[in-house]
C-alpha positions as CSV (number, residue, x, y, z in Angstrom):
1,M,-18.2,1.0,2.7
2,I,-17.2,1.7,-0.9
3,L,-13.9,0.2,-2.2
4,K,-12.6,1.0,-5.6
5,R,-9.5,-0.3,-7.3
6,L,-7.9,1.8,-10.0
7,Q,-5.0,0.4,-12.0
8,V,-3.0,3.6,-12.5
9,T,-0.2,4.0,-15.0
10,T,3.2,5.3,-14.0
11,P,4.4,7.8,-16.6
12,Q,7.1,6.9,-19.2
13,V,7.3,3.2,-18.4
14,G,3.6,2.3,-18.5
15,L,3.9,0.3,-15.2
16,K,0.5,-0.6,-13.8
17,T,0.0,0.0,-10.0
18,N,-3.1,-0.8,-8.0
19,S,-4.4,2.3,-6.3
20,Y,-7.3,2.0,-3.9
21,I,-10.0,4.3,-2.7
22,V,-11.9,3.5,0.5
23,C,-14.9,5.6,1.4
24,D,-17.2,5.5,4.4
25,E,-20.7,5.8,2.9
26,E,-22.2,7.7,5.9
27,S,-19.5,10.3,6.6
28,K,-18.1,10.4,3.0
29,E,-14.6,10.4,4.5
30,A,-12.1,8.6,2.2
31,M,-8.6,7.3,2.0
32,V,-6.5,6.7,-1.1
33,V,-3.9,3.9,-0.9
34,D,-0.7,4.2,-3.1
35,P,-1.6,6.9,-5.7
36,G,1.3,5.9,-8.0
37,G,0.0,7.9,-11.0
38,E,-3.0,9.4,-12.8
39,P,-3.9,11.7,-9.9
40,E,-6.5,13.5,-11.9
41,R,-8.3,10.2,-12.5
42,I,-8.2,9.4,-8.8
43,A,-9.5,12.9,-8.0
44,E,-12.3,12.5,-10.5
45,T,-13.3,9.2,-8.9
46,L,-13.4,10.9,-5.5
47,D,-15.6,13.6,-6.9
48,I,-18.0,11.0,-8.4
49,L,-18.3,9.4,-5.0
50,G,-18.8,12.7,-3.3
51,A,-15.9,11.8,-1.0
52,K,-13.8,14.0,1.2
53,L,-10.1,12.8,1.1
54,K,-8.8,12.4,4.7
55,Y,-5.7,10.3,4.2
56,I,-3.2,9.3,1.5
57,F,-1.8,6.0,2.8
58,I,1.6,4.8,1.4
59,T,2.4,1.2,1.8
60,H,6.1,1.9,0.8
61,C,8.1,4.6,-0.7
62,H,8.9,3.5,-4.3
63,A,8.1,5.9,-7.1
64,D,5.4,3.7,-8.7
65,H,3.4,4.0,-5.5
66,I,4.0,7.7,-4.7
67,G,4.2,9.4,-8.1
68,G,0.7,10.9,-8.0
69,I,0.8,12.2,-4.4
70,E,1.8,15.8,-5.0
71,K,-0.9,16.5,-7.6
72,L,-3.6,14.5,-5.7
73,K,-2.9,16.5,-2.5
74,T,-3.1,19.7,-4.4
75,L,-6.4,18.7,-5.9
76,K,-8.1,17.1,-3.0
77,G,-6.1,17.6,0.2
78,G,-5.6,14.7,2.6
79,K,-2.8,13.9,5.0
80,I,0.1,11.7,3.8
81,L,0.7,8.7,6.1
82,I,3.8,6.5,5.8
83,S,6.0,4.5,8.1
84,R,8.8,6.2,9.9
85,A,11.4,3.9,8.2
86,D,10.2,4.8,4.7
87,S,9.5,8.5,5.2
88,E,13.0,9.4,3.9
89,G,12.1,7.8,0.6
90,L,9.5,10.5,-0.1
91,Y,12.3,12.9,-1.0
92,N,15.4,10.6,-1.5
93,P,15.7,9.3,-5.1
94,E,18.3,6.7,-4.0
95,I,15.5,5.1,-2.0
96,N,12.3,5.9,-4.0
97,L,14.0,4.9,-7.3
98,D,12.3,7.5,-9.4
99,Y,15.3,7.4,-11.9
100,Y,14.8,3.6,-12.2
101,I,11.4,4.0,-13.6
102,D,12.3,7.2,-15.5
103,T,9.9,9.5,-13.7
104,K,10.5,12.4,-11.3
105,V,8.9,12.3,-7.9
106,A,8.4,15.6,-6.2
107,E,10.1,16.0,-2.9
108,L,7.5,15.4,-0.2
109,E,7.1,15.3,3.5
110,A,4.8,13.1,5.4
111,D,2.0,14.7,7.5
112,S,2.2,11.7,9.9
113,R,4.5,8.8,10.4
114,V,2.6,5.6,11.4
115,D,3.8,2.6,13.4
116,D,2.9,-1.1,13.8
117,N,-0.5,-1.6,15.3
118,D,-1.6,2.0,14.9
119,L,-5.3,2.4,14.2
120,I,-6.6,4.5,11.3
121,H,-10.2,5.5,11.0
122,I,-12.2,6.6,7.9
123,G,-15.6,7.4,9.3
124,N,-16.7,4.2,11.0
125,I,-14.2,2.1,9.1
126,E,-11.2,1.0,11.2
127,F,-7.8,-0.2,9.9
128,R,-4.9,-1.6,11.7
129,V,-1.3,-0.9,10.5
130,I,0.8,-4.1,10.1
131,A,4.6,-3.5,9.7
132,T,5.9,-5.8,7.0
133,P,9.5,-5.0,6.2
134,G,11.3,-6.8,3.4
135,H,10.4,-5.2,0.1
136,T,11.5,-2.0,1.8
137,K,12.6,-1.5,5.4
138,G,9.4,0.4,6.2
139,G,6.9,-1.6,4.2
140,L,3.3,-1.5,5.7
141,C,0.1,-3.4,5.2
142,L,-3.3,-2.1,6.2
143,Y,-5.9,-4.5,7.6
144,S,-9.6,-4.1,8.2
145,E,-10.8,-6.9,10.5
146,K,-14.5,-6.0,10.3
147,H,-14.5,-6.0,6.5
148,G,-12.1,-8.9,6.0
149,F,-9.4,-7.4,3.7
150,V,-5.9,-6.3,3.7
151,F,-3.9,-3.9,1.5
152,T,-0.5,-5.5,1.0
153,G,1.4,-3.1,-1.2
154,D,4.4,-5.0,-2.7
155,T,4.8,-7.4,0.2
156,L,2.4,-10.1,-0.9
157,F,1.0,-10.8,-4.4
158,S,-1.0,-13.6,-5.9
159,G,1.3,-16.5,-6.0
160,T,4.5,-14.7,-5.0
161,W,6.1,-12.0,-2.9
162,G,7.7,-8.7,-3.6
163,R,11.3,-8.3,-4.9
164,T,14.0,-7.8,-2.3
165,D,17.0,-6.8,-4.5
166,L,16.3,-3.1,-4.3
167,P,17.7,-0.6,-1.6
168,T,16.6,-1.5,1.9
169,G,15.1,-4.8,0.7
170,S,15.6,-8.1,2.6
171,F,14.5,-11.6,1.6
172,P,14.5,-13.1,5.1
173,E,12.5,-10.1,6.3
174,I,9.8,-10.3,3.7
175,I,9.3,-14.0,4.2
176,E,9.1,-13.4,8.0
177,S,6.7,-10.6,7.4
178,I,4.4,-12.8,5.3
179,T,4.6,-15.9,7.4
180,E,4.4,-14.2,10.8
181,R,2.2,-11.2,10.2
182,L,0.0,-12.0,7.2
183,M,-0.5,-15.7,7.1
184,P,-2.1,-15.8,10.6
185,L,-5.0,-13.6,9.2
186,P,-8.3,-15.5,8.7
187,D,-8.5,-17.7,5.6
188,D,-11.2,-15.7,3.9
189,T,-9.2,-12.4,4.2
190,I,-9.2,-10.7,0.8
191,V,-5.7,-9.5,-0.3
192,Y,-5.5,-6.3,-2.3
193,P,-1.9,-6.1,-3.6
194,G,0.1,-3.3,-5.1
195,H,0.2,-5.0,-8.5
196,G,-1.7,-7.7,-10.3
197,K,-4.8,-9.6,-9.3
198,I,-6.7,-9.8,-6.0
199,T,-6.3,-13.0,-4.0
200,M,-7.1,-14.5,-0.6
201,I,-5.0,-15.5,2.4
202,Q,-6.1,-19.1,2.1
203,D,-5.0,-19.3,-1.5
204,E,-1.5,-18.1,-0.6
205,R,-0.8,-20.0,2.6
206,N,0.5,-23.3,1.1
207,I,3.3,-21.4,-0.7
208,Y,4.7,-20.1,2.6
209,L,4.1,-23.3,4.6
210,E,6.6,-25.0,2.2
211,L,9.2,-22.4,3.2
212,K,9.0,-23.2,6.9
213,P,11.5,-25.6,8.5
214,K,10.2,-29.1,8.9
215,D,10.2,-30.9,12.3
216,F,11.8,-34.0,11.0
C-alpha cells in the first residue's frame, strides 16, 4: 500500500487541507480523500505513482474539502463517494459554504452515496465507512482495520474536535461520534485528520474520557 498526504491550499484564503492518496501497489487502483484544492498537483502525484483513480471519497461537504473535485474528475476520472446526508452539500452553497471561504465550488452530483458500515475496496485494501455526524450531519470517517489507520475529516483532530457552529453541525453529535465510534478503535490506530498533524487514537482518548459522565 502507498499512502500520500498532500496539504493542498484552498484558493483565495490560503487554507491548508489534508488530502490523501491511497494506492494499492499491485493493482494500481487508487482513492483520493478530500481533494480540497490543487487538483493538478493531486493528478500529477497520481501520474507519478502510475495510479488509476477509482474513487474520490468525501468525508464531508465543506468547500475546503471538495473544491478540487471537478477538475480532478476531469483529469483523472474516479467516482465521487459521499454520505447521503451530505450529498446535497455538493451543490448547495448554503451547506458547503463556498462563499464563506471566498471560493466557488462547481455544482456536483455524487456517483454513489455511502452509508455506515459500507465496505470500499481499492485493489486488495479494504475500508469500512464510519458515520460520524457532528461537524456536518453526514460526516464520515474511513477505517482500514488491516493497515491500522483512519481518515477522520474534520471530526477528530490532534488535541481537539471539529467545529460545530456551522450549518448542520451539532456539538452533542460530534462528541458522541468520537467517543462511541472512534475511541473504541485500537490504541495504535493512526489518525489522519482533515487539517493539522497526524495523531493516534491512544493520544486522544484521555481528552474524551474527561467528557464522559462520572459514576460518582
